[in-house]
C-alpha positions in Angstrom: 96.9 85.2 102.9 97.4 88.8 104.9 94.8 91.0 105.6 96.3 94.3 104.7 94.2 96.7 106.1 93.3 98.6 102.8 89.7 99.8 103.9 88.3 103.0 102.0 90.9 102.6 99.7 91.3 101.8 95.9 93.6 99.8 93.5 93.4 99.6 89.9 94.6 96.4 88.5 95.5 96.1 84.5 96.1 92.6 82.8 93.2 91.4 85.9 91.8 89.0 83.3 93.6 86.3 84.6 97.0 85.1 85.9 99.0 87.4 88.4 96.4 90.3 87.4 93.6 88.5 88.8 95.1 87.1 92.0 96.1 90.5 92.7 92.5 91.9 91.9 91.3 89.6 94.6 94.2 89.9 97.4 93.9 93.6 97.1 89.5 93.0 97.7 90.4 90.6 100.5 92.2 93.5 102.2 89.3 95.3 101.8 89.9 97.7 98.7 87.4 98.4 96.0 89.0 97.9 92.7 89.2 98.7 89.0 89.8 95.5 87.3 91.1 95.8 83.5 92.1 94.1 80.9 91.8 94.1 77.1 90.2 90.0 78.2 86.0 91.6 78.7 85.2 87.8 79.7 88.6 87.4 82.4 87.7 91.0 83.6 83.8 89.9 83.9 84.8 86.7 85.5 87.7 88.0 88.0 84.4 90.8 88.9 82.5 88.2 89.6 85.0 86.6 91.9 85.7 89.3 94.1 81.8 90.1 94.6 81.2 86.5 95.3 83.8 87.0 97.8 82.0 89.9 99.8 84.3 93.1 97.7 83.6 95.9 95.6 84.3 95.8 91.9 84.1 97.6 88.4 85.6 96.9 84.8 87.3 98.7 82.5 88.5 97.7 78.9 91.4 99.1 78.5 94.3 98.4 75.6 97.5 100.0 77.6 99.7 100.5 74.5 97.1 103.1 73.7 97.5 106.4 76.2 93.8 107.4 75.8 92.3 104.5 76.8 94.8 104.3 79.9 92.9 107.8 80.9 90.1 106.4 80.3 90.5 103.7 82.5 92.1 105.7 85.5 89.2 107.9 85.2 86.8 105.2 85.6 88.3 104.0 88.6 87.9 108.0 89.8 85.1 107.9 88.5 83.7 104.6 90.0 85.1 105.0 93.5 85.7 108.2 94.2 89.9 107.9 94.4 93.0 106.1 93.7 95.4 105.0 96.2 97.2 101.8 94.6 98.0 100.9 91.3 99.4 97.4 89.7 100.4 97.9 86.1 100.3 94.4 85.3 99.2 94.1 81.8 102.0 92.7 79.4 102.4 90.2 76.5 105.3 87.4 76.5 105.7 86.4 72.2 106.7 82.5 73.5 107.3 81.2 70.2 108.1 84.4 68.0 110.8 86.5 66.5 111.2 89.7 68.0 113.4 90.9 65.8 110.6 91.5 63.1 109.4 94.7 62.8 105.1 94.3 64.4 106.6 91.8 66.8 108.9 94.2 68.5 107.1 96.9 68.5 104.1 95.5 70.2 106.1 94.3 72.7 107.0 97.4 73.8 104.0 99.1 73.1 102.3 97.0 75.7 105.2 96.0 77.8 107.1 99.2 78.3 105.1 102.4 76.9 101.9 100.9 79.0 103.9 101.0 81.7 104.5 104.6 81.1 101.3 105.8 80.1 99.6 104.1 83.2 102.2 105.5 85.5 101.7 108.6 84.0 98.0 109.2 84.3 97.7 107.2 88.3 100.5 109.8 89.4 98.6 112.5 88.2 95.4 111.4 90.6 97.6 110.4 93.2 99.7 114.2 93.7 96.2 115.6 93.6 95.7 113.1 96.5 99.2 113.3 98.3 100.1 109.9 98.2 99.7 106.4 96.4 101.5 103.8 96.1 102.4 102.0 92.4 103.7 98.9 91.4 105.1 97.3 87.7 105.5 94.1 86.8 109.0 93.6 85.3 110.6 90.3 85.1 113.9 88.2 86.1 114.0 89.1 82.1 114.7 92.3 83.1 117.7 91.9 85.0 119.4 89.2 83.5 120.0 88.3 80.0 117.4 86.1 77.6 119.4 84.9 74.4 115.8 84.4 72.0 113.6 87.0 73.5 115.1 90.4 72.6 111.9 92.4 72.7 110.8 91.4 76.0 113.9 91.1 77.8 113.7 95.0 76.7 111.0 96.3 77.8 111.3 94.3 80.7 114.7 95.9 81.3 112.6 99.0 80.5 110.1 98.8 83.2 112.6 98.7 85.7 114.2 101.6 84.5 111.0 103.3 84.5 110.1 102.3 88.3 113.3 104.1 89.2 112.7 107.0 87.6 108.8 106.8 88.9 110.5 106.5 93.1 112.8 109.5 92.2 110.5 112.1 90.5 107.8 111.4 93.1 109.8 110.3 96.3 108.7 113.7 98.3 105.2 113.4 97.0 104.4 110.9 99.1 104.1 108.2 95.8 106.0 105.1 96.2 107.0 103.2 92.9 107.9 99.3 93.1 108.5 96.8 90.6 107.8 92.8 90.9 110.6 90.7 88.5 108.7 87.3 88.9 110.2 84.4 87.9 108.6 81.3 85.7 104.6 81.5 87.4 102.2 79.1 86.2 99.6 81.2 84.3 98.3 80.9 81.0 100.6 82.7 79.8 103.3 79.5 80.4 100.8 77.3 79.7 101.5 76.5 75.9 104.9 75.7 77.1 104.4 73.5 80.3 101.6 71.2 78.4 104.3 69.4 77.1 105.6 67.2 80.2 109.4 67.0 78.9 109.7 70.8 78.7 107.6 71.3 82.2 110.4 69.9 83.4 112.9 71.9 81.8 111.3 75.0 83.4 110.9 73.6 87.0 115.1 72.5 86.8 115.2 76.1 85.6 114.1 77.4 89.3 116.2 76.1 92.4 113.3 75.4 94.4 112.6 72.5 92.0 108.8 74.3 91.5 107.0 77.2 89.4 105.8 79.9 90.9 102.1 80.5 91.5 99.9 83.7 90.9 99.0 83.8 94.3 102.6 84.5 95.3 103.0 87.1 93.4 100.3 88.5 93.9 101.5 89.2 98.0 104.1 90.3 97.4 102.5 93.2 94.7 100.4 93.3 98.4 102.7 93.6 100.4 104.7 96.5 98.4 101.4 98.8 98.4 100.8 98.8 102.2 102.0 100.6 104.7 103.9 97.7 105.8 105.8 99.1 102.8 105.8 102.5 103.8 109.8 102.7 103.3 110.2 100.7 100.4 110.1 102.2 96.5 112.3 102.1 93.6 113.0 98.9 93.9 112.3 95.4 91.9 111.5 93.1 93.8 112.3 89.4 92.8 110.0 87.1 93.3 111.7 83.4 91.6 112.6 80.8 93.9 116.0 81.4 93.6 116.2 81.0 89.7 118.7 84.0 89.6 120.8 83.3 92.9 123.4 81.4 90.5 
């Protein structure tokens, strides 16, 4: 893992109770940043904080449902209260309604509320802090389904397309203010979110064959892209939906 020299900086990660969010929180900490860990899952969040502290890093916990703008405001304020500033934000919290009919009102509303409105609420509050500081970097979790169609998941697909649009909007809005906004677009990643499908060996083979590299991605591989996008190494990169998918969308 690369150390991006983030000593003295502060990162906020939503959906950090496991999977990609946890991997990113740990990667930020390894590069020296203090991390505000957030999730709806208190147990998972506490475990992430403990893992960061065990490797010698600094972390604090704040529970947050990102679909609630008031909770998001409190979460961002908590990062500043704990650590005095906010330099990086990874808006990763999201859901994937595998096996559910997203044409149902409640399922659709939840997908849009968490995956899209949640990102907007986070960007809005994070940018307010970063504008006062003179800059920062934001990365949003989209998906390859934010770039291509998906016949079975209208809510997920629409929300992730929306995240790409919000990312480009934010990049344009805050470019001259020193705030960079990018997105990661993961392919199929091996996390708890995909475990229900990949537990079946036959389905796992189908999923692996969807990717030309012949395997699912790892949460740590997405985390590395996120931390790089936030780092000074990506100082001229903004408005970019970075695809990390083992060539799944290269056809």
